NUPA-704194 format. One record per residue (C-alpha): x, y, z. Coordinates in steps of 0.05 Angstrom, whole numbers, plus 5000, padded with zeros to 4 digits. Last residue first. Layout:
REM NUPA-704194
XYZ ...
REM end
This chain:
REM NUPA-704194
898220389732 905120559706 909919979694 913220299633 910119779588 903319909620 903820649604 905920509532 899920019523 895120539552 897821089506 897220629445 889920469463 888521219470 891321349401 887120769371 880721039401 877320479438 872119949420 872320119346 865919969310 865719309271 867219279197 863918859143 869218699092 867518609019 872718208979 872918328904 873817718859 870118028798 869018768805 864219138850 860819818847 860620218912 853320428926 852920118996 859020509014 866420339013 872820499053 878820129025 881119499061 880019039002 873019308994 870819639060 864319729097 862220009163 857219909220 857419169236 855119099309 849119569309 846819319240 849319259168 846118699130 847317979109 842917529067 848817369021 845117608959 842718228995 849718399018 852218308947 846818768920 848419308972 855819258954 853819448883 852719038821 855219248752 855818538726 850618118762 852217778829 855117108850 856317008923 862116778966 861216739040 865616889100 865016829176 870316969226 872516729296 877216879353 874917599365 869617759315 869917779239 865917929176 867617729105 863917769039 866917458977 865217678906 863817268842 861717638778 856117478731 
REM end
């Protein structure tokens, strides 16, 4: 058996759970053990910040992150911050 942690976050709060899964388990197995699933809010997966799929194999002490969709393109967000810093509307 191996132990992995699953993490999901929202603004100002987060949720995490540790589960035990069999050696050779995948991300899908860990999600099932935790009773979590991907949905409209959480659309992507990562293991320690590296993109993952449901078939990604896990190792002891891995951290699976459920990722929310971006609300704005990062480049556009930077442009908006720069414009505000210059005093532009």
